[in-house]
C-alpha positions as CSV (number, residue, x, y, z in Angstrom):
1,M,91.0,58.0,-54.3
2,K,87.5,57.9,-55.7
3,F,85.9,60.4,-52.6
4,I,89.5,62.6,-53.5
5,S,88.3,63.1,-57.0
6,Q,84.6,63.6,-56.3
7,V,85.8,66.1,-54.0
8,S,87.8,67.7,-56.4
9,A,84.8,67.8,-58.9
10,A,82.8,69.7,-56.3
11,L,85.1,72.3,-55.9
12,I,86.0,72.8,-59.5
13,S,82.2,73.2,-59.8
14,L,82.4,75.6,-57.4
15,G,85.3,77.4,-59.3
16,L,83.4,77.6,-62.6
17,L,80.6,78.8,-61.0
18,T,82.3,81.8,-59.1
19,A,84.1,82.5,-62.9
20,A,81.1,82.6,-64.3
21,S,79.4,85.1,-61.9
22,A,82.8,86.8,-62.3
23,E,82.1,87.0,-66.0
24,D,78.3,88.7,-65.5
25,A,79.1,90.9,-62.6
26,V,79.0,95.0,-63.7
27,K,82.3,96.3,-63.9
28,F,83.6,99.5,-62.3
29,N,86.0,102.0,-63.2
30,V,87.5,102.5,-59.8
31,P,88.5,106.4,-59.4
32,G,92.6,107.2,-59.3
33,V,93.2,104.2,-62.0
34,S,93.6,105.0,-65.6
35,T,91.4,102.7,-68.1
36,P,93.5,100.5,-70.0
37,A,94.7,101.4,-73.5
38,S,92.3,98.4,-75.0
39,T,89.5,100.0,-73.7
40,P,88.0,103.0,-75.6
41,A,87.8,106.1,-73.4
42,A,84.1,107.0,-72.8
43,P,83.5,110.5,-74.7
44,A,83.6,113.6,-72.6
45,A,80.6,114.9,-71.1
46,P,79.4,118.4,-71.9
47,A,80.3,121.2,-69.5
48,T,77.2,121.3,-68.2
49,T,76.3,117.8,-67.3
50,P,77.3,117.4,-63.8
51,A,80.1,114.4,-63.7
52,A,78.3,111.2,-62.3
53,A,79.4,109.9,-58.9
54,P,81.9,107.3,-58.7
55,V,80.0,103.9,-58.0
56,A,82.0,102.2,-55.0
57,A,83.0,98.7,-55.4
58,P,80.8,95.7,-53.7
59,A,82.1,94.7,-50.4
60,T,83.6,91.4,-50.2
61,V,81.8,88.7,-48.3
62,K,83.9,86.8,-45.5
63,F,82.0,83.4,-44.9
64,T,82.6,81.7,-41.9
65,E,84.2,78.3,-41.7
66,A,80.8,76.6,-41.0
67,Q,79.1,78.5,-44.0
68,L,82.3,76.8,-46.1
69,L,81.8,73.6,-44.6
70,E,77.7,73.9,-45.2
71,A,78.5,74.5,-48.9
72,F,80.9,71.6,-49.2
73,G,78.5,69.3,-48.1
74,Y,75.9,71.0,-50.2
75,I,77.7,70.7,-53.2
76,Y,79.2,67.1,-52.4
77,V,75.2,66.0,-52.7
78,L,74.9,67.3,-55.9
79,Q,77.9,66.0,-57.1
80,T,77.1,62.6,-56.1
81,R,73.5,62.9,-57.3
82,M,72.5,61.9,-53.7
83,G,69.8,64.2,-53.5
84,A,68.2,62.8,-57.0
85,Q,68.6,59.3,-56.0
86,V,66.9,59.8,-52.7
87,D,64.1,62.0,-54.1
88,A,63.7,59.4,-57.1
89,L,62.8,56.7,-54.1
90,E,59.9,59.1,-52.6
91,F,61.5,59.2,-49.1
92,T,59.5,61.5,-46.9
93,P,61.2,64.9,-44.9
94,A,61.3,62.7,-42.0
95,D,62.8,59.7,-43.5
96,K,65.6,62.2,-45.1
97,E,66.2,63.5,-41.5
98,A,66.6,60.1,-40.1
99,M,69.2,59.8,-42.9
100,V,70.9,62.6,-42.2
101,R,71.3,61.5,-38.8
102,G,72.8,58.2,-39.7
103,I,75.2,60.3,-42.0
104,S,76.0,62.4,-39.0
105,L,76.8,59.0,-36.5
106,A,79.5,58.0,-39.8
107,L,80.8,61.3,-40.3
108,N,81.8,61.8,-36.3
109,G,82.9,57.8,-36.3
110,K,80.1,56.7,-34.1
111,E,78.6,53.3,-33.8
112,L,74.8,52.8,-35.0
113,P,72.7,52.6,-31.6
114,Y,71.8,49.0,-32.8
115,D,73.5,45.8,-34.5
116,P,74.3,46.2,-38.2
117,K,74.1,42.5,-38.6
118,Q,70.6,42.3,-37.2
119,I,69.3,45.4,-39.2
120,Q,70.8,44.5,-42.4
121,G,68.1,42.1,-43.6
122,Q,65.2,44.4,-42.9
123,L,67.4,47.2,-44.4
124,Q,67.9,45.5,-47.6
125,E,64.0,44.1,-47.9
126,F,63.2,47.8,-47.2
127,M,65.5,49.3,-49.8
128,A,64.0,46.5,-52.7
129,H,60.7,47.5,-51.7
130,K,61.4,51.3,-52.2
131,Q,63.4,50.4,-55.4
132,E,60.9,48.2,-56.7
133,A,57.9,50.8,-56.2
134,F,60.1,52.9,-58.1
135,M,60.6,51.0,-61.2
136,T,56.9,49.7,-61.3
137,K,56.2,53.7,-61.6
138,L,58.7,54.2,-64.0
139,R,57.9,51.1,-65.9
140,M,54.0,52.3,-65.9
141,K,55.1,55.9,-67.0
142,N,57.2,54.3,-70.1
143,L,54.5,52.3,-71.3
144,S,51.9,55.3,-71.4
145,D,54.8,57.3,-73.0
146,N,55.4,54.4,-75.6
147,L,51.6,54.2,-76.6
148,A,51.7,58.0,-77.6
149,F,54.8,57.6,-79.2
150,F,53.8,54.5,-81.3
151,T,50.3,56.1,-82.2
152,K,51.9,59.2,-83.0
153,L,54.2,57.1,-85.8
154,K,50.8,56.0,-87.7
155,E,50.5,59.2,-89.1
156,N,54.2,58.9,-90.8
157,K,52.9,57.0,-94.1
158,N,56.7,56.1,-94.9
159,I,57.0,53.6,-91.6
160,V,56.2,50.2,-92.0
161,E,54.5,48.1,-89.2
162,L,55.2,44.4,-89.0
163,P,53.0,42.0,-87.4
164,S,55.5,41.5,-84.3
165,G,55.2,44.9,-83.5
166,L,58.1,46.3,-85.1
167,R,58.0,49.8,-87.2
168,Y,60.6,50.6,-89.5
169,E,61.3,53.4,-92.0
170,I,63.7,53.3,-95.0
171,L,65.7,56.6,-94.6
172,K,68.3,55.5,-97.8
173,P,67.4,52.8,-100.0
174,A,70.2,49.9,-100.2
175,T,72.7,49.1,-103.1
176,G,73.2,45.7,-102.1
177,A,72.4,42.4,-100.0
178,V,70.1,42.2,-97.0
179,P,71.8,40.3,-94.2
180,K,71.0,36.9,-93.5
181,P,70.2,35.0,-90.4
182,G,73.7,33.4,-89.0
183,Q,76.0,36.4,-91.0
184,L,77.7,39.4,-89.5
185,A,76.2,42.7,-90.6
186,T,79.0,45.9,-90.4
187,I,77.1,48.7,-89.2
188,H,77.1,52.2,-87.7
189,Y,73.9,52.9,-85.3
190,T,73.0,55.4,-82.8
191,G,70.4,53.9,-80.3
192,T,67.9,56.2,-78.4
193,L,65.0,56.2,-76.3
194,I,62.0,57.9,-77.8
195,N,62.4,61.3,-75.9
196,G,65.5,61.3,-78.0
197,Q,68.4,60.3,-75.2
198,V,71.2,58.7,-77.0
199,F,72.4,55.5,-75.1
200,D,74.8,54.0,-77.3
201,S,76.5,55.3,-80.8
202,S,78.9,53.7,-83.1
203,V,78.7,56.9,-84.9
204,E,80.0,58.8,-81.8
205,R,82.6,56.5,-81.4
206,G,83.7,56.7,-85.1
207,Q,83.9,52.7,-85.4
208,P,81.6,50.7,-87.2
209,I,81.0,47.2,-85.6
210,D,80.5,43.4,-86.7
211,L,76.7,42.5,-85.6
212,P,75.6,39.1,-85.4
213,V,72.1,38.5,-86.8
214,V,71.4,35.9,-84.5
215,M,68.9,36.3,-82.0
216,A,69.7,36.4,-78.3
217,T,68.3,33.7,-75.9
218,P,68.7,33.0,-72.2
219,T,71.1,30.0,-73.0
220,S,72.8,31.6,-75.8
221,P,73.2,35.4,-74.7
222,S,75.7,36.5,-77.5
223,G,73.1,37.7,-80.2
224,V,70.8,40.8,-80.4
225,I,67.6,41.5,-79.2
226,P,64.4,40.6,-81.3
227,G,63.9,43.7,-82.7
228,M,67.2,44.3,-83.8
229,F,67.4,40.9,-85.1
230,E,64.1,41.3,-87.3
231,G,65.0,44.7,-88.3
232,L,68.4,44.1,-89.5
233,Q,67.1,41.6,-92.4
234,K,65.2,44.7,-93.8
235,I,68.1,46.6,-94.5
236,G,70.4,45.7,-97.6
237,I,74.3,47.3,-98.1
238,G,74.3,50.8,-98.7
239,G,70.7,51.2,-97.0
240,K,70.0,53.5,-93.7
241,A,66.9,52.7,-91.9
242,K,64.9,53.4,-88.3
243,L,63.7,50.9,-86.2
244,Y,61.2,51.6,-83.6
245,I,61.5,48.7,-81.5
246,P,58.5,48.3,-78.7
247,P,59.7,46.9,-75.3
248,S,58.3,43.3,-75.9
249,L,61.1,43.3,-78.7
250,A,64.0,44.9,-76.6
251,Y,64.6,44.6,-73.0
252,G,61.0,44.3,-71.9
253,D,60.0,45.2,-68.2
254,E,63.4,44.3,-66.9
255,G,65.3,47.2,-68.7
256,N,69.3,46.8,-69.2
257,Q,72.4,49.1,-68.5
258,G,71.1,52.6,-69.4
259,I,67.9,51.4,-70.7
260,P,64.6,52.0,-68.3
261,P,62.2,49.1,-67.7
262,G,59.6,49.0,-70.1
263,A,61.6,51.3,-72.6
264,A,60.8,51.3,-76.3
265,L,64.2,51.8,-78.5
266,V,64.9,53.7,-81.7
267,F,67.7,52.6,-83.7
268,E,68.9,54.4,-87.0
269,I,71.1,52.0,-88.7
270,E,73.3,52.1,-91.9
271,V,74.6,48.9,-93.3
272,L,78.2,49.0,-94.6
273,G,78.5,45.3,-95.2
274,V,77.7,41.7,-94.9
275,K,80.0,38.7,-94.4
276,D,79.9,35.2,-93.2
277,A,80.2,34.6,-89.2
278,P,83.9,32.8,-88.8
279,K,83.1,29.4,-87.4
280,D,83.6,28.5,-84.0
281,A,84.5,32.2,-83.4
282,P,82.5,33.8,-80.2
283,A,79.9,36.1,-81.6
284,P,80.1,39.8,-80.1
285,A,78.3,40.9,-77.2
286,A,74.5,41.6,-77.4
287,K,72.9,45.1,-78.4
């Protein structure tokens, strides 16, 4: 059913493109058809001005089935982001041609000309190498972007830099107590990458969360990243602040779901309340 839904999305996309093109199309007055009442008639031309020749409607293009199927394949690849994924792994034109041959075999119900079990190990190793090369390149780019980003932050005198490397900026002064380690902080937050891309937000969901002021560890992952743990203790109840967290205090070189390797994070946090954590109650998932 997943394939069917993606096919439907592709067709819907084509329909939307067609509709958009129709809206932008030139509108014609067809001879012999009266102008709708809702459309004001054009002013009469002076008698000395010759009437403009009617504009013929463009001929309808009739596509062959082969062209329709070619368009379907093109849209399907765009909808599934297959092309973007292939480009990200930097396959050459010859690599892509080889992949198309494999896809053609599968679409036509044919078998590979070699034993899949024998090739599987080498294929996994090959793709792992491609993936690692991509991740290394992405990591290095993020580290370079981070350096420029944190250098620029030094120009803002309202941002405080802590010895750990965490930076924070108070946007709204607090009126109450600061969360202590082991407590639960009720917060609204929006987390973004340094390019402004939102990866998580309780504000968008319209529901604050209770976050444990406990640092996650390999043996106890039900806590928060180090930058969040330290930053929460700088914002009291009623206060709002921005945390600028380097990757060493976030998800490091490995990244996390929705967060690239070597990514610095920005959190805008508002502390709504503080309370003691229930005894023997499991803590919420890490942020």
